[in-house]
N, C-alpha and C positions, 0 to 999 in steps of 0.2 A: 343955542336952542337945540341943535342937533345932538350935542353931547347929552343934554338932559333927557331928550327923547330916547336916545340909545340906552341910557341908564335904566329908564323905566321899562324898556323892552327887555333888557337883560333880566329884570325881576318879574317879568310877566309869564314865567313858566314855573310850574310846581317843582319840576326836577331841579332846576337851577336854584330855587329857593332852598330845597332840601340839601343840595350840595353846599351852599353857603353855610347853612346851619351845622352841617357835619364838620366843616373845616374850622368853624369858629372855635377859638380856644385851643387849637392843636397846632403844633409846630408844622407838620405836613402830613399828608396821607398819600399813599400810592393809589393809582387808578384801580388796582386790584382790590384794595381795601374799600374803596367807594362802590365798586361793583357789587361786592357782597352786602354792604350796608343798604344799598338801594334795591338789590335783587334785580339788576338790569345788566344787559350785555355791555361789554367793553366799548363797543362802537358808540352806543348811546351815551354812556357816561363821558367818554372822551369828547364827543361833539359838544355836549353842554359845557364841559370844562373849558374847551377852546373858546366858546362864545363868551364865557365869563372873563377869561383872560384877555380877550380882545377888547372888552369893555372896561378894563382897568381894575377888576376885582381880585385877580389872582397872580401869583408868581408861580413859576414852574422850574423844575430841573429834571434832567434825564439821569437815570441810574440804571445802567444796563439797557434792557429792552423796555423798562417801565418808566413812566413819567410820575413825578411827585408834585403835588400841588399844595399850596398854602394861601391863605388870605394875605394880601399885600400888607406889609407891616405899616406903611405910611400911606394909607388911603387918602385920596383927596378929601377935603372936608365935606363936600356934598355926598360922596360915596359913604363916608363914615357916618353921616347923619342917617342915610338910608339903611345902613347896616344895623344901627341901633334900633331903628323902627322895625326892621324885619325880625331881629332877635326878640324884642319885647312883644311883638305880636304873635310870633309863631313857635317860639322855642318850646312851649308847653303843649303844643298840639299833639294829638294822638299819633299822627303819622311821623312827626319828628322824634317823638319819644321811642317809637318802634325802630326807626332808623338808627338812633343812638344805641339802643339795646342790641340790635343786630350787629352793629359795628363793634361794640365792646366785646360781645361774645366771640365774634370772628377774630379780633385781635388777640384775645386770650389764648386761642388755640392755633393761631397762624404759625405755619412753618416759615421762619424768617428767610429761608432760601427762595421762597416763592417770588419775591419781588427783586431779585438781583439779576 
């Protein structure tokens, strides 16, 4: 019961939903990439990413001073079902479209030495 409640708590925040949608379909993103996409400070983005990781949504790896995050490849079936629901419900929302456009624009011009 607690695990289910924690899963829904992890989805009960707009920023965390936006992060999940940005990471969906990508190998991994650096915290700096996500900061630019969401137009939020590093501390805010990192706090939400840590919460998602704690609740089983994400994998991470350190690269220099930056952390890189990706959706877990083998999500538990319950999390996978929630992910499908989140994507089908929110992927076309104006906020998510703006986030993805901001991320794409940033990645096109990003100096690759920024995240090392």
